[in-house]
C-alpha positions as CSV (number, residue, x, y, z in Angstrom):
1,M,69.5,-23.2,-20.1
2,C,68.6,-22.0,-16.5
3,S,68.1,-18.7,-18.1
4,M,65.9,-19.7,-20.6
5,K,63.9,-21.5,-18.1
6,H,63.7,-18.5,-16.0
7,M,62.8,-16.2,-19.1
8,T,59.9,-19.0,-20.0
9,K,58.6,-18.7,-16.4
10,T,58.7,-14.7,-16.2
11,D,56.8,-14.8,-19.8
12,R,54.1,-17.3,-18.1
13,R,54.0,-14.8,-15.2
14,V,53.4,-11.7,-17.4
15,R,50.9,-13.5,-19.7
16,Y,48.9,-14.6,-16.8
17,S,49.3,-11.1,-15.5
18,L,48.1,-9.7,-18.6
19,K,45.3,-11.9,-18.9
20,L,44.1,-11.5,-15.3
21,K,44.5,-7.8,-15.8
22,T,42.6,-7.8,-18.8
23,S,39.5,-9.9,-17.5
24,L,39.7,-7.5,-13.9
25,I,39.2,-4.4,-16.1
26,A,36.8,-6.0,-18.5
27,V,34.8,-7.5,-15.7
28,S,35.3,-4.2,-13.6
29,V,34.0,-2.1,-16.8
30,I,31.0,-4.6,-17.1
31,L,30.1,-4.7,-13.3
32,L,30.4,-1.2,-12.9
33,S,28.3,-0.4,-15.7
34,T,25.8,-3.0,-14.2
35,L,26.0,-1.3,-10.9
36,L,25.5,1.7,-12.1
37,C,22.8,0.8,-14.2
38,G,21.3,-1.1,-11.0
39,T,21.9,1.8,-8.7
40,L,20.0,3.8,-11.4
41,V,17.1,1.7,-11.5
42,I,17.0,1.4,-8.0
43,K,16.6,5.1,-7.3
44,I,13.9,5.4,-10.3
45,V,11.9,2.7,-8.8
46,V,12.5,4.1,-5.1
47,R,11.6,7.7,-6.4
48,Q,8.4,6.1,-8.3
49,L,7.4,4.2,-4.9
50,K,8.0,7.5,-3.0
51,E,5.3,9.2,-5.5
52,D,2.9,6.4,-5.8
53,T,2.8,6.0,-2.0
54,I,2.3,9.7,-1.6
55,Q,-0.5,10.1,-4.2
56,F,-2.3,6.7,-2.8
57,A,-1.9,8.1,0.7
58,D,-3.3,11.6,-0.4
59,L,-5.8,10.0,-2.0
60,N,-7.0,8.2,1.3
61,A,-6.5,11.2,3.1
62,K,-8.9,13.1,0.7
63,L,-11.7,10.1,0.9
64,A,-11.3,10.7,4.8
65,V,-11.7,14.5,4.9
66,Q,-14.3,14.0,2.3
67,Q,-16.6,11.3,4.7
68,M,-16.1,14.1,7.6
69,E,-17.1,16.5,5.5
70,E,-20.5,14.7,4.7
71,L,-20.6,14.1,8.5
72,F,-20.6,17.9,9.2
73,S,-23.0,18.5,6.3
74,H,-25.6,15.9,8.2
75,I,-25.0,17.6,11.4
76,Q,-25.4,21.0,10.1
77,Q,-28.5,20.4,8.3
78,A,-30.0,18.9,11.4
79,Y,-29.1,22.0,13.1
80,Y,-30.9,24.2,10.8
81,N,-33.9,22.1,10.4
82,M,-34.3,22.1,14.0
83,L,-33.0,26.0,14.6
84,Y,-35.9,27.4,12.3
85,D,-38.4,25.1,13.4
86,S,-41.6,27.3,14.8
87,K,-43.1,24.4,16.9
88,I,-39.9,24.1,18.9
89,Q,-39.5,28.3,19.2
90,Q,-43.1,28.0,20.5
91,W,-42.4,25.5,23.1
92,L,-39.5,27.4,24.3
93,I,-41.8,30.4,24.8
94,D,-44.2,28.8,26.4
95,P,-42.7,25.5,28.3
96,E,-46.1,24.6,30.1
97,S,-47.8,24.2,27.1
98,A,-47.6,20.6,25.7
99,A,-49.6,21.1,22.7
100,Y,-46.3,20.9,20.2
101,L,-44.7,18.7,22.6
102,D,-45.5,15.3,20.6
103,S,-45.0,17.0,17.1
104,F,-41.8,18.2,18.6
105,R,-40.7,15.2,19.8
106,Q,-41.5,13.5,16.4
107,K,-39.6,16.2,14.6
108,M,-36.6,15.4,16.4
109,D,-36.7,11.8,15.5
110,T,-37.5,12.6,11.9
111,V,-34.3,14.6,11.7
112,L,-32.5,11.8,13.7
113,M,-33.3,9.2,11.1
114,S,-32.9,11.3,8.0
115,S,-29.4,11.8,9.1
116,N,-28.2,8.2,8.0
117,G,-26.8,7.6,11.4
118,S,-24.6,10.7,11.3
119,V,-26.3,12.3,14.0
120,Y,-26.2,10.7,17.5
121,S,-28.8,12.8,19.5
122,V,-30.2,16.1,19.7
123,Y,-30.4,18.2,22.6
124,I,-32.3,21.4,23.5
125,K,-32.4,23.6,26.8
126,N,-35.1,26.1,27.5
127,F,-33.8,29.1,29.0
128,R,-37.1,29.8,30.9
129,D,-37.2,27.2,33.2
130,N,-33.8,24.9,32.4
131,Q,-35.8,22.1,31.0
132,V,-33.9,19.9,28.7
133,L,-35.2,17.9,25.7
134,T,-33.2,15.4,24.0
135,T,-33.5,12.1,21.6
136,D,-30.8,10.5,23.8
137,F,-32.7,9.5,26.9
138,Q,-29.4,8.6,28.5
139,T,-28.4,12.1,28.6
140,W,-31.2,13.7,30.7
141,L,-29.1,16.1,33.0
142,P,-29.7,18.5,35.7
143,A,-30.8,21.6,34.6
144,G,-27.7,24.1,34.2
145,D,-25.3,21.2,33.4
146,Y,-25.0,21.4,29.5
147,G,-21.3,19.8,29.3
148,G,-20.5,22.5,32.2
149,T,-21.9,26.2,32.6
150,P,-21.4,28.1,29.2
151,S,-20.3,31.7,30.2
152,P,-22.7,34.7,29.4
153,G,-22.8,35.1,25.6
154,A,-21.2,31.7,24.5
155,F,-22.2,30.2,21.0
156,T,-23.9,33.1,19.9
157,A,-23.2,31.7,16.5
158,P,-23.0,27.8,16.2
159,E,-19.4,26.3,17.1
160,I,-18.2,22.6,17.2
161,V,-17.1,21.4,20.8
162,I,-15.9,18.1,22.0
163,Q,-18.0,17.5,25.2
164,D,-16.3,14.9,27.8
165,Q,-19.6,15.3,30.2
166,F,-22.5,15.5,28.1
167,S,-22.9,11.7,27.4
168,R,-23.0,9.2,30.3
169,M,-21.5,6.3,28.2
170,A,-17.9,5.6,29.4
171,N,-15.1,6.4,27.0
172,N,-17.2,8.0,24.2
173,K,-17.0,11.7,23.7
174,I,-19.3,13.7,21.8
175,V,-18.8,16.0,19.1
176,S,-21.6,18.7,19.1
177,L,-22.7,21.5,17.1
178,V,-23.9,24.2,19.9
179,G,-25.5,27.3,19.2
180,Q,-28.4,29.4,20.8
181,I,-31.9,29.4,19.5
182,Y,-33.4,33.0,18.8
183,Q,-37.2,33.9,18.7
184,H,-37.6,34.2,15.1
185,G,-34.1,34.0,14.5
186,F,-33.3,37.6,15.5
187,G,-35.1,38.3,18.8
188,A,-33.9,37.4,22.4
189,P,-32.4,33.9,22.9
190,L,-34.5,31.1,23.9
191,G,-32.3,28.1,24.7
192,W,-29.5,26.0,23.6
193,L,-29.6,23.6,20.9
194,S,-27.0,21.0,20.5
195,V,-26.4,18.5,17.5
196,N,-24.6,15.7,18.7
197,T,-22.5,12.6,16.8
198,Q,-20.4,10.3,18.8
199,L,-16.5,11.0,18.1
200,S,-15.8,7.2,17.6
201,T,-17.3,8.0,14.3
202,F,-14.6,10.1,13.6
203,T,-11.9,7.8,14.8
204,A,-13.8,4.8,12.9
205,I,-13.1,7.1,9.7
206,L,-9.3,7.4,10.5
207,R,-9.1,3.4,11.2
208,E,-10.9,2.5,7.8
209,D,-7.6,4.0,6.2
210,H,-5.6,0.5,5.7
211,Y,-3.1,1.9,3.9
212,Y,0.0,1.2,6.3
213,E,-2.6,1.0,8.9
214,E,0.3,0.7,11.6
215,A,1.4,4.4,10.5
216,P,0.8,7.1,13.1
217,I,-2.6,9.0,12.3
218,L,-4.3,12.0,14.1
219,L,-7.0,14.5,13.8
220,A,-6.6,18.0,15.1
221,D,-9.0,21.1,15.2
222,A,-8.0,24.4,13.7
223,Q,-5.8,25.0,16.7
224,G,-4.0,22.2,16.9
225,G,-5.5,20.2,19.6
226,I,-6.1,16.5,19.0
227,I,-9.5,15.4,18.7
228,T,-8.7,11.7,17.9
229,A,-5.9,9.6,16.9
230,G,-5.4,6.2,15.2
231,K,-4.2,2.8,16.8
232,T,-0.6,3.8,17.4
233,E,-0.2,6.3,19.9
234,I,1.9,9.4,19.2
235,P,4.4,11.3,20.9
236,E,3.5,14.9,21.7
237,D,6.7,15.8,19.9
238,L,6.0,14.2,17.0
239,V,2.5,15.2,16.9
240,Q,3.8,18.7,16.7
241,L,6.2,17.9,14.0
242,A,3.3,16.5,12.0
243,L,1.0,19.1,12.4
244,A,3.4,21.5,10.8
245,A,4.2,19.3,8.1
246,N,2.7,19.3,4.4
247,T,2.0,16.6,2.0
248,G,5.4,14.9,0.7
249,D,7.5,16.4,3.8
250,I,10.3,14.2,5.6
251,V,9.6,14.2,9.3
252,E,12.4,12.8,11.6
253,H,11.9,11.7,15.0
254,G,14.0,9.1,17.4
255,G,16.1,7.9,14.3
256,E,12.8,7.2,12.4
257,K,11.9,9.2,8.9
258,Y,8.4,9.3,7.9
259,L,6.6,10.6,5.0
260,A,4.2,13.3,5.9
261,V,0.5,13.3,4.5
262,A,-1.8,16.4,5.2
263,A,-5.3,17.3,4.6
264,Q,-7.8,19.7,6.1
265,T,-11.6,20.0,6.2
266,Q,-13.1,22.9,4.9
267,S,-15.8,22.9,7.3
268,Y,-14.0,24.1,11.0
269,Q,-10.5,23.6,9.5
270,W,-10.0,20.1,11.0
271,Q,-6.3,19.1,10.5
272,Y,-6.0,15.4,9.1
273,R,-2.3,14.2,9.4
274,K,-0.6,10.5,8.7
275,L,3.3,9.6,9.0
276,L,4.2,6.9,6.8
277,P,7.7,5.4,7.9
278,E,10.1,5.0,5.1
279,S,11.3,1.7,6.9
280,L,8.0,0.3,6.2
281,I,7.6,1.8,2.6
282,F,11.1,0.8,1.4
283,A,11.2,-2.8,3.4
284,Q,10.3,-4.3,-0.2
285,I,12.9,-2.2,-1.9
286,N,15.5,-3.1,0.4
287,Y,14.8,-6.9,0.4
288,L,15.1,-6.6,-3.5
289,S,18.3,-4.6,-3.0
290,G,19.7,-7.5,-1.1
291,V,18.9,-10.1,-3.7
292,L,20.1,-8.1,-6.5
293,L,23.3,-7.7,-4.7
294,V,23.9,-11.5,-4.0
295,I,22.7,-12.4,-7.8
296,F,25.3,-9.6,-8.8
297,L,28.3,-11.1,-7.0
298,L,27.5,-14.3,-8.4
299,F,27.0,-12.8,-11.7
300,S,30.6,-11.2,-11.4
301,V,32.2,-14.3,-10.6
302,V,30.6,-16.6,-13.5
303,I,31.5,-13.5,-15.7
304,F,35.1,-13.3,-14.4
305,F,36.0,-16.9,-14.9
306,G,34.3,-17.2,-18.5
307,L,35.8,-13.8,-19.6
308,Y,39.0,-15.3,-18.3
309,H,38.8,-18.4,-20.8
310,V,37.5,-16.6,-23.6
311,L,40.5,-14.2,-23.4
312,D,42.5,-17.1,-24.3
313,Y,41.2,-17.1,-27.8
314,I,41.8,-13.6,-28.2
315,T,45.3,-13.2,-26.5
316,A,46.9,-16.8,-27.5
317,P,47.9,-15.2,-31.0
318,I,49.2,-12.1,-29.5
319,Y,51.6,-14.0,-27.1
320,E,52.5,-16.2,-29.9
321,L,53.5,-12.7,-32.2
322,S,55.1,-11.3,-29.1
323,D,57.3,-14.4,-28.4
324,Q,58.2,-14.4,-32.6
325,V,59.1,-10.6,-32.5
326,R,61.1,-11.4,-29.0
327,S,63.1,-13.9,-31.0
328,Y,63.8,-11.8,-34.1
329,R,64.9,-9.1,-32.2
330,Q,67.4,-11.2,-29.8
331,S,68.7,-12.7,-33.1
332,R,69.4,-9.6,-34.7
333,E,70.9,-8.0,-31.5
334,A,73.3,-10.6,-31.0
335,G,74.5,-10.0,-34.7
336,G,72.9,-13.0,-36.3
337,K,70.3,-13.5,-38.6
338,W,67.0,-14.8,-37.6
339,N,65.8,-18.1,-39.3
340,G,62.1,-18.3,-38.2
341,T,59.0,-16.6,-39.9
342,F,55.8,-15.0,-38.6
343,K,53.1,-17.8,-38.7
344,T,50.0,-18.6,-37.6
345,Q,46.9,-21.0,-38.0
346,R,44.4,-18.1,-37.5
347,K,42.1,-17.0,-40.6
348,D,41.3,-13.5,-39.4
349,E,42.9,-10.2,-38.9
350,F,45.8,-11.8,-37.1
351,A,47.0,-13.7,-40.4
352,Y,46.9,-10.3,-42.1
353,L,49.0,-9.0,-39.1
354,Y,51.2,-11.7,-39.2
355,Q,51.8,-11.7,-43.4
356,S,52.8,-7.9,-43.1
357,L,55.1,-8.1,-40.1
358,Q,56.7,-11.1,-42.1
359,E,57.2,-8.9,-45.0
360,M,58.5,-6.1,-42.8
361,T,61.1,-8.1,-41.3
362,Q,62.1,-9.0,-44.6
363,H,62.6,-5.5,-45.4
364,I,64.3,-4.7,-42.1
365,D,67.1,-7.5,-42.6
366,H,67.5,-6.1,-45.9
367,L,67.9,-2.7,-44.7
368,I,70.6,-3.8,-42.2
369,D,72.5,-5.6,-44.8
370,E,72.6,-2.6,-46.9
371,E,73.4,-0.6,-43.7
372,Y,76.4,-2.6,-43.0
373,K,77.6,-2.5,-46.7
374,A,76.9,1.6,-46.8
375,Q,79.7,1.8,-44.1
376,L,82.0,1.2,-46.5
377,Y,81.2,4.4,-48.7
378,K,81.5,8.2,-48.2
379,K,80.0,11.1,-50.1
380,E,78.5,9.1,-53.0
381,T,77.1,6.3,-50.4
382,Q,75.7,8.4,-47.8
383,L,72.3,8.3,-49.6
384,R,72.1,4.5,-48.8
385,I,73.3,4.5,-45.7
386,F,70.5,6.9,-44.7
387,R,68.0,5.1,-46.3
388,N,69.0,1.8,-45.2
389,G,69.5,3.0,-41.6
390,V,65.8,3.4,-40.5
391,N,66.0,2.8,-36.8
392,P,64.8,-0.6,-35.9
393,H,63.4,0.6,-32.7
394,F,60.9,3.1,-34.7
395,L,59.6,-0.2,-35.9
396,Y,59.6,-2.1,-32.7
397,N,57.8,0.7,-31.0
398,I,55.2,0.6,-33.8
399,L,54.6,-3.0,-33.4
400,D,54.5,-2.9,-29.7
401,S,51.8,-0.2,-29.6
402,L,50.2,-2.0,-32.7
403,L,49.9,-4.9,-30.5
404,W,48.2,-3.3,-27.7
405,T,46.0,-1.4,-30.2
406,I,44.8,-5.2,-31.5
407,K,44.7,-6.1,-27.8
408,F,42.1,-3.4,-27.0
409,G,40.2,-4.5,-30.2
410,N,40.8,-1.2,-32.4
411,Y,41.3,-3.7,-35.4
412,R,40.2,-0.8,-37.8
413,G,43.2,1.6,-36.4
414,A,45.5,-1.2,-36.5
415,E,44.8,-1.9,-40.0
416,Q,45.1,1.9,-41.0
417,V,48.6,2.0,-38.9
418,L,49.4,-1.0,-40.9
419,K,48.5,0.3,-44.1
420,S,50.6,3.8,-43.3
421,L,53.6,1.6,-42.4
422,S,53.4,-0.6,-45.3
423,V,53.6,2.6,-47.5
424,F,56.4,4.2,-45.6
425,L,58.3,1.2,-45.8
426,H,57.3,0.9,-49.4
427,H,59.1,4.2,-50.3
428,V,62.1,3.5,-47.8
429,L,62.9,0.1,-48.8
430,S,61.7,-0.5,-52.1
431,F,62.7,2.7,-54.0
432,N,66.5,2.1,-54.0
433,K,67.3,5.4,-55.8
434,D,69.2,8.4,-55.2
435,F,66.1,10.9,-56.6
436,V,62.5,10.6,-56.2
437,S,59.5,12.7,-57.1
438,V,58.1,15.2,-55.2
439,R,54.9,13.6,-55.3
440,A,56.5,10.4,-54.0
441,M,58.3,12.4,-51.2
442,K,54.9,13.9,-50.0
443,E,53.0,10.7,-49.6
444,E,56.3,9.5,-47.8
445,L,56.1,12.6,-45.2
446,C,52.2,11.8,-44.8
447,T,52.6,8.2,-43.8
448,Y,56.0,9.0,-41.6
449,C,54.1,11.9,-39.7
450,E,51.0,9.6,-39.3
451,L,53.5,6.7,-37.6
452,S,54.9,9.2,-35.4
453,C,51.6,10.6,-34.1
454,F,50.7,7.2,-33.4
455,L,53.8,6.2,-31.7
456,K,54.1,9.3,-29.5
457,D,50.0,9.6,-28.9
458,D,50.2,13.1,-28.4
459,A,48.8,16.3,-29.6
460,I,51.0,17.3,-32.5
461,H,49.6,18.7,-35.4
462,W,51.2,18.3,-38.8
463,S,50.4,19.4,-42.2
464,V,52.4,18.9,-45.7
465,E,51.2,21.9,-48.3
466,F,52.9,21.6,-51.5
467,E,52.4,23.3,-54.6
468,D,51.1,21.3,-57.4
469,G,53.6,22.5,-60.0
470,I,56.5,20.8,-58.2
471,L,55.0,17.8,-57.6
472,K,56.5,16.3,-61.1
473,W,60.3,17.3,-60.0
474,N,63.0,14.7,-59.0
475,V,64.8,15.5,-55.7
476,P,67.3,13.6,-53.6
477,S,65.8,10.4,-51.6
478,M,65.0,11.3,-47.8
479,L,65.3,15.1,-48.3
480,T,62.8,16.2,-45.7
481,Q,61.9,12.9,-43.8
482,P,65.1,13.4,-41.3
483,L,64.1,17.1,-40.5
484,V,60.6,16.0,-39.4
485,E,62.0,13.3,-37.6
486,N,64.1,15.4,-35.8
487,C,61.2,17.7,-34.9
488,F,59.1,14.9,-33.5
489,K,62.2,13.7,-31.6
490,H,63.6,17.0,-30.3
491,A,61.8,20.3,-31.1
492,F,59.2,20.2,-28.2
493,N,61.4,19.0,-25.4
494,G,58.6,16.7,-23.8
495,R,55.8,19.1,-24.5
496,K,52.7,17.1,-25.7
497,E,51.4,19.7,-27.9
498,G,52.9,21.3,-31.2
499,T,52.9,21.7,-34.6
500,V,55.0,20.7,-37.5
501,R,54.3,22.3,-40.8
502,I,56.3,21.1,-44.1
503,T,56.0,23.5,-47.2
504,G,57.1,23.2,-50.6
505,G,57.0,25.8,-53.6
506,E,59.1,27.8,-56.1
507,E,61.0,31.0,-55.3
508,A,63.0,32.8,-57.5
509,G,64.2,29.9,-59.7
510,E,64.9,27.8,-57.0
511,L,63.0,24.9,-55.4
512,V,62.1,25.7,-51.7
513,F,61.3,23.2,-48.6
514,R,60.6,24.5,-45.4
515,V,60.0,22.4,-42.1
516,Q,58.8,24.4,-39.5
517,D,57.8,23.8,-35.7
518,D,56.7,25.9,-33.0
519,G,59.0,24.1,-30.2
520,T,61.6,25.1,-27.6
521,G,63.9,26.5,-30.6
522,M,67.5,27.5,-29.8
523,T,69.7,30.2,-29.1
524,S,72.3,31.9,-31.8
525,E,75.1,29.8,-30.1
526,Q,73.5,26.4,-30.2
527,R,72.3,27.2,-33.8
528,R,76.0,27.8,-34.7
529,V,77.7,24.8,-33.2
530,L,74.8,22.7,-34.7
531,L,76.0,24.1,-38.2
532,D,79.5,23.6,-37.8
533,Y,78.9,20.3,-36.3
534,L,77.0,19.2,-39.5
535,D,80.0,20.8,-41.9
536,S,82.4,18.7,-40.0
537,Y,80.4,15.6,-39.6
538,D,82.4,12.3,-40.3
539,F,80.0,9.3,-41.0
540,N,82.5,6.8,-40.1
541,K,82.9,8.1,-36.6
542,E,79.9,10.3,-35.4
543,S,76.5,8.9,-34.8
544,Q,74.4,12.0,-33.4
545,H,72.6,14.0,-35.8
546,F,73.1,11.4,-38.9
547,G,69.9,12.7,-40.6
548,L,70.4,16.4,-40.5
549,A,74.2,15.8,-41.3
550,S,73.2,13.4,-44.2
551,V,70.9,15.6,-46.1
552,H,73.1,18.8,-45.1
553,Q,76.2,17.2,-47.0
554,R,74.5,15.5,-49.5
555,L,72.9,18.9,-50.9
556,K,76.5,20.4,-50.7
557,L,77.6,17.3,-52.9
558,Y,74.8,17.6,-55.3
559,Y,74.7,21.6,-55.6
560,G,77.6,23.1,-54.2
561,E,79.0,24.6,-51.2
562,G,76.4,27.5,-51.4
563,Y,73.5,24.7,-50.7
564,G,72.8,23.4,-47.3
565,L,70.4,23.4,-44.5
566,D,69.5,26.8,-43.6
567,I,68.1,27.3,-40.4
568,T,66.6,30.0,-38.5
569,T,65.5,29.6,-34.8
570,A,65.0,31.5,-31.7
571,P,64.6,30.3,-28.1
572,E,60.7,29.4,-27.3
573,E,59.7,30.6,-31.0
574,G,60.3,27.4,-32.5
575,T,62.5,26.7,-35.5
576,V,62.4,27.0,-39.2
577,I,64.9,24.5,-41.8
578,R,64.9,25.8,-45.3
579,I,66.2,23.8,-48.0
580,R,67.0,24.9,-51.5
581,L,67.4,23.4,-54.8
582,P,68.2,25.0,-58.0
583,L,65.5,24.3,-61.1
584,E,68.0,24.3,-63.9
585,K,69.7,21.3,-62.2
586,L,66.7,19.3,-61.4
587,T,65.0,16.6,-63.8
588,E,61.3,16.1,-64.4
589,N,59.8,12.7,-63.6
590,I,59.0,11.1,-66.3
591,E,56.7,8.0,-64.9
């Protein structure tokens, strides 16, 4: 009684362990798939966000560069309007003449207004008397103080310069297009011409970029000198990294990663650079990832408990069937007869399985009874002894493997195995005959090979190749099946791959069957010992090689001492067992 209670507790632990493991495996697969899909989606979103960020930031950079180009265009247009004005040249040649001074000033004001505010001031300095004429009355300077004293030959061609001293307005540098005015455009230099705009105009263009407006942004000249920057102060080493980067490059500084955006003006090659911090770009993605992780964990808990209870419906008949099979096995091992039946209230595939098992156990009971009776006979009764001596463990192992096949939902595979097992048992148990047709024997062999491959779950290939002309003959029952069984059990010595080939045909007035494998084979001494053992086999005492001995001695009994098993083998070259039957002693099947 105590042992039964202990067994019941153990079974419960096994059951809950099985259900728990199944739940964990199923949930793990579902969650792992969800996690992988989520990770993939996040990666796709991050990549798309990065591409969209670069695209949008690059568009803003191009708009800023376009605004700078328009500003340069206005400055250049104003410069050349002043440069080629004949009245200005006349005044530079004759500074004492005031004839053109009013129209000259009017010209300067017109240029200033037509620039749409792009030009801040115009500055002209006469080389003859160092007089200065400008539209910006706050920029009158002493003679010779044009932003410092230029070296001889400077600004022979117009250049863009940044001036610190030209304007007297605090904290406002001037961007100037500076060059010399020549008489008639080719003669001697007459004076300086400077068309100016405020540097704050360029700074305003940078600060109009509100896309991640806290991101570092700068404007540098062609030589890398900083012209202006945005709101965020940029360290010098980060400036150098930014100037060396292209659009889409990753710049690392101080533990932060930046996504670089680069653009350049065609005029004067001023460099626009903006660094977008990844922490800002992916902040929403990180927040979304955290939310999804919490949802994912809650989903995991719900799925686990839900699936754990759902599995009751699936596993209950399996546990019930396992108990009935265990009860049957214990009663048979104890030498008694099992009085139970395989029954279930289910109406699905399990009902078919229970019914099939009930029929199979009835055949097994009959088989065991016949085997017990067959121990009383020799020679003439050896066929019945072997036919009814099918190893119950073969069926138990098939049923156990079948249980796992059903458990994992492979109902079609389970149905196929049951059909093969039914056909095999139909031949083994139903045909209580000494002789069967070759056609029936072939069908029996095919189903047995299918069951053996299913049971071993290895890569053993098999084939049954009989000539059509021999299917009509009647041959002794269980003639080749024990030989094939011996191949599956012993020929490959632990190897998972191999080939078993069964052939049959007529040769020189005899019906010849060959069972061939490419297994480990035997030495000549092992072959001799085996044949001697089969010749002297005592069915009432011996137990090993029962199937081989039954076939060997029945051939001698039916057809004489010249017949029996003919074994050809060599180490590592496989084994071929040949069976010969004289055609004149065979009968045709009339069914």
